[in-house]
matplotlib code that plots the C-alpha trace (Angstrom):
import matplotlib.pyplot as plt

x = [81.2, 79.5, 77.8, 79.6, 83.3, 85.2, 86.5, 89.1, 89.5, 92.8, 92.7, 95.8, 96.7, 97.5, 100.1, 103.7, 105.3, 108.7, 107.6, 105.5, 108.5, 110.5, 107.7, 108.1, 111.9, 111.7, 109.8, 113.1, 112.2, 115.3, 113.6, 110.2, 108.4, 106.7, 103.4, 103.8, 104.4, 101.5, 99.1, 100.1, 99.6, 96.1, 95.2, 96.6, 94.7, 91.4, 92.0, 93.0, 89.9, 87.7, 89.3, 89.1, 85.4, 84.7, 86.8, 84.8, 81.6, 83.0, 84.0, 80.6, 78.8, 80.8, 79.7, 83.1, 84.3, 87.9, 89.0, 91.3, 93.9, 91.5, 88.9, 91.5, 92.6, 89.0, 88.1, 91.1, 90.4]
y = [142.6, 140.3, 141.9, 139.4, 139.5, 136.2, 135.3, 132.6, 131.1, 129.4, 127.2, 127.3, 125.1, 126.7, 124.1, 125.2, 123.9, 123.1, 120.3, 118.8, 118.9, 117.0, 114.4, 113.8, 113.8, 111.3, 109.0, 109.0, 111.6, 113.0, 116.2, 117.7, 120.4, 123.2, 122.2, 118.7, 120.0, 122.4, 119.6, 117.2, 120.0, 120.6, 116.9, 116.5, 119.5, 118.2, 114.7, 116.1, 118.3, 115.3, 113.4, 116.4, 116.8, 113.1, 113.4, 116.5, 114.6, 111.6, 113.9, 115.6, 112.3, 111.3, 114.6, 116.2, 119.5, 118.2, 116.1, 113.4, 111.3, 108.3, 110.4, 111.1, 107.5, 106.2, 108.9, 108.1, 104.4]
z = [75.5, 77.9, 80.9, 83.2, 83.3, 83.2, 86.6, 87.0, 90.5, 91.3, 94.4, 96.4, 99.3, 102.6, 103.5, 103.0, 99.9, 101.3, 103.6, 100.8, 98.5, 101.2, 101.4, 97.7, 97.9, 100.8, 98.4, 96.4, 93.7, 92.2, 91.1, 92.0, 90.1, 91.9, 90.3, 91.7, 95.2, 94.9, 93.7, 96.5, 99.0, 97.7, 97.8, 101.3, 102.5, 101.0, 102.5, 105.8, 105.9, 105.3, 108.1, 110.4, 109.7, 110.5, 113.7, 114.8, 114.3, 116.3, 119.1, 119.1, 119.1, 122.2, 123.9, 123.6, 122.2, 122.0, 119.0, 120.3, 118.6, 118.6, 116.7, 114.0, 113.7, 113.5, 110.9, 108.8, 108.7]

ax = plt.figure().add_subplot(projection="3d")
ax.plot(x, y, z, "-o")
ax.set_aspect("equal")
plt.show()
């Protein structure tokens, strides 16, 4: 037996699945698998985090602690 046990890490999104499911259904999907909703949730969270980090940097560069709507819009562009 190996001295190091096998550890499997499963990344789970913190976004609720029901609203993600609705987003996919609003895109006219007839059926949505749980895996599809979970995957989209993870992708949206990753993308949202990248935008948020850029927006925080923009706010700091402007000498602010508060992230404003404009920061998010610029970061997302």
